[in-house]
C-alpha positions in Angstrom: -64.4 21.5 51.5 -67.0 22.5 49.0 -66.5 25.3 46.6 -66.6 28.7 48.2 -69.5 30.9 47.2 -68.7 33.6 44.6 -67.6 36.7 46.5 -68.8 39.8 44.6 -66.7 42.9 45.1 -68.6 45.2 42.7 -71.4 45.1 40.2 -70.7 43.9 36.7 -71.0 46.6 34.0 -72.4 44.8 31.0 -70.8 47.4 28.7 -67.3 46.6 29.7 -65.0 43.7 29.0 -63.3 41.9 31.8 -60.3 39.6 32.2 -60.7 36.3 34.0 -58.0 34.2 35.6 -58.3 30.5 36.4 -55.7 28.1 37.7 -55.5 24.5 38.8 -53.3 23.9 41.9 -52.6 20.2 42.6 -50.8 19.6 45.9 -48.3 16.8 46.3 -49.5 15.6 49.7 -52.4 15.8 52.1 -50.0 17.3 54.7 -49.9 20.4 52.4 -53.6 21.2 52.8 -53.5 23.0 56.1 -50.8 25.4 55.0 -52.5 25.9 51.6 -55.8 26.7 53.4 -54.1 29.2 55.7 -52.5 30.9 52.7 -55.8 30.9 50.9 -57.4 32.8 53.8 -54.7 35.4 53.6 -55.1 35.8 49.9 -58.9 36.2 50.3 -58.3 39.1 52.7 -56.1 40.7 50.1 -58.6 40.2 47.4 -61.4 41.8 49.5 -59.4 45.0 49.3 -58.3 44.9 45.7 -59.6 47.8 43.6 -61.2 46.8 40.3 -61.8 43.2 41.3 -65.3 42.0 40.3 -65.3 38.8 42.3 -63.6 35.5 43.1 -64.2 31.9 44.3 -62.3 28.8 45.1 -63.3 25.2 44.2 -61.6 22.6 46.4 -61.4 18.9 45.7 -59.8 17.6 48.9 -59.7 14.0 48.0 -57.9 14.8 44.8 -55.7 17.4 46.6 -56.6 19.8 43.9 -57.8 23.4 44.2 
């Protein structure tokens, strides 16, 4: 699964400062990937309706079980 394209929710105002969040999520087994993917789709639907959000993406390294 390649990285998801950056999903823009609103234009960036170059006069403002923004807070960014990044995390690394290693899974313990390959069997966890389908459930993680399902949960990711639910979270993406929530993000699409989050006021103030500029954008988001997800980088998936399936062979490393890391997202």
